[in-house]
C-alpha positions in Angstrom: 9.0 -5.7 -15.7 8.6 -5.9 -11.9 11.3 -7.5 -9.8 10.7 -11.0 -8.4 10.1 -10.7 -4.7 11.4 -13.5 -2.5 9.3 -14.7 0.4 12.0 -13.6 2.8 12.0 -10.1 1.4 8.2 -10.0 1.7 8.3 -11.2 5.3 11.0 -8.6 6.2 9.2 -5.7 4.6 5.8 -6.6 6.1 7.5 -7.0 9.5 9.3 -3.7 9.1 6.1 -1.8 8.0 4.0 -3.3 10.8 6.7 -2.8 13.5 7.6 0.8 12.7 4.3 2.5 12.0 2.1 3.8 14.7 -1.5 4.5 14.0 -3.0 1.4 12.5 -4.0 0.3 9.1 -4.3 3.6 7.3 -0.8 4.7 8.3 0.6 1.4 7.2 -1.2 1.8 3.9 0.6 5.1 3.3 3.9 3.5 4.1 3.1 0.5 1.9 2.5 2.9 -1.0 5.7 4.7 -0.3 7.9 1.6 0.0 6.2 -1.0 -2.3 5.3 1.5 -5.1 7.8 4.3 -5.1 10.9 2.8 -3.5 10.9 -0.8 -4.5 8.6 -0.8 -7.6 6.9 -4.1 -6.4 3.4 -2.6 -7.1 2.0 0.0 -9.5 0.0 2.9 -8.1 -3.1 1.4 -9.6 -2.5 -2.0 -7.9 -1.9 -0.2 -4.6 -5.1 1.8 -5.0 -7.0 -1.4 -5.7 -5.4 -3.1 -2.6 -6.3 0.0 -0.5 -9.9 0.0 -1.7 -10.4 -3.8 -1.3 -8.7 -3.8 2.1 -11.0 -1.1 3.4 -14.1 -2.8 2.2 -13.3 -6.2 3.6 -14.2 -7.1 7.2 -11.2 -7.0 9.6 -8.2 -4.9 10.2 -7.2 -2.8 7.2 -3.5 -3.5 7.6 -4.0 -7.3 7.8 -6.3 -7.2 4.7 -3.8 -5.1 2.8 -1.0 -7.4 3.8 -2.9 -10.5 2.6 -3.8 -8.8 -0.7 -0.2 -7.6 -1.3 1.3 -11.0 -0.5 -1.2 -12.7 -2.8 -0.5 -10.2 -5.6 3.3 -10.6 -5.3 3.7 -14.3 -4.5 0.3 -16.1 -4.4 -0.9 -18.1 -1.4 2.6 -18.5 0.1 3.1 -14.7 -0.2 -0.2 -14.1 1.5 0.8 -16.3 4.5 4.3 -14.8 4.8 3.0 -11.2 4.5 0.3 -11.9 7.1 2.9 -13.4 9.5 5.1 -10.3 9.0 2.1 -8.0 9.6 0.8 -9.6 12.8 4.1 -10.5 14.6 5.1 -7.0 15.6 1.8 -6.0 17.2 1.5 -9.4 18.8 4.9 -9.0 20.4 4.3 -5.4 21.4 1.0 -6.3 23.0 2.6 -9.2 24.9 5.3 -6.8 26.2 2.8 -4.1 27.2 0.6 -6.6 28.8 3.5 -7.8 30.9 4.4 -4.3 31.9 0.9 -2.9 32.3 0.9 -2.8 36.1 4.1 -0.7 36.0 2.9 1.9 33.5 -0.8 2.1 34.4 -0.4 5.0 36.8 2.6 6.7 35.1 2.2 10.4 34.5 4.8 10.3 31.8 2.8 7.9 29.7 -0.3 10.1 30.2 1.6 13.0 28.8 2.5 11.2 25.6 -1.0 10.0 24.6 -2.4 13.4 23.4 0.7 13.9 21.2 0.3 10.4 19.7 -3.4 11.1 19.0 -2.5 14.3 17.2 0.2 12.5 15.2 -2.2 9.8 14.2 -4.8 12.4 13.1 -2.2 14.2 10.9 -1.2 10.9 9.3 -4.8 10.0 8.6 -5.5 13.4 7.1 -2.5 13.1 4.8 -3.7 9.7 3.7 -7.2 10.9 3.1 -6.0 13.9 1.0 -3.7 11.7 -1.0 -6.4 9.2 -1.8 -8.9 12.0 -2.7 -6.3 13.6 -5.0 -5.8 10.3 -6.8 -9.3 9.1 -7.0 -11.5 12.2 -7.3 -10.4 13.0 -10.8 -13.7 13.6 -12.6 -16.6 16.0 -11.9 -18.9 13.0 -11.3 -16.6 11.4 -8.7 -16.2 14.7 -6.8 -20.0 15.2 -6.9 -20.7 11.7 -5.6 -18.1 12.2 -2.9 -19.6 15.5 -1.7 -23.1 14.0 -1.7 -21.9 11.0 0.4 -19.9 13.1 2.8 -22.9 15.5 3.3 -25.3 12.6 3.8 -23.1 11.0 6.4 -22.1 14.1 8.3 -25.2 16.2 8.3 -28.1 13.9 7.5 -26.7 11.0 9.5 -27.3 8.5 6.7 -25.4 5.3 7.3 -22.3 4.7 5.0 -23.7 1.3 4.1 -26.4 2.9 2.0 -23.8 5.0 0.1 -21.6 1.9 -0.5 -24.6 0.0 -1.9 -25.5 3.0 -4.1 -21.9 3.2 -5.3 -21.9 -0.5 -6.1 -25.2 -0.1 -8.0 -24.0 3.0 -9.8 -20.7 1.1 -10.8 -22.7 -1.8 -12.2 -25.0 0.5 -14.2 -22.0 2.4 -15.5 -20.2 -0.8 -16.4 -23.2 -2.2 -18.3 -23.6 1.1 -20.1 -20.0 1.0 -21.3 -20.3 -2.6 -22.5 -23.4 -1.7 -24.6 -21.6 1.2 -26.3 
């Protein structure tokens, strides 16, 4: 049985995740999985995978979408509102602070030196997340084949990802109907 999560706990964890991760939604997703699934047991791996998939397919920021979905899953509408607030407050505060200091740091050579390192770090985090997701989701020969076809089509044939998403949706519906008939 999962522990009951208070709104205060949800707000604090969302605030902590959003305020301490650099790199955007996908980095936050990895940390959410680490904290919410492995450390606290608030979500199962399957629930987190579902939240990740839905958050990525919805319009808007992945971290905000995931925060809304997680809050809804844990505490309903109030949880969604609290989790959203915890997710958007740190970046809002940081942007206000940076905006106020922009004129002071705009020409700084020190800041210019940090940016390439931050980009490399973000790339490494995103790579780790991508490999983790692939390892958990590409479990069958069919899923690996579809992944390779999609990747090849997008990278080398310049086919828009939208077509692959539509095809995947159609394939899923056909597969679902086929299972129901059996």
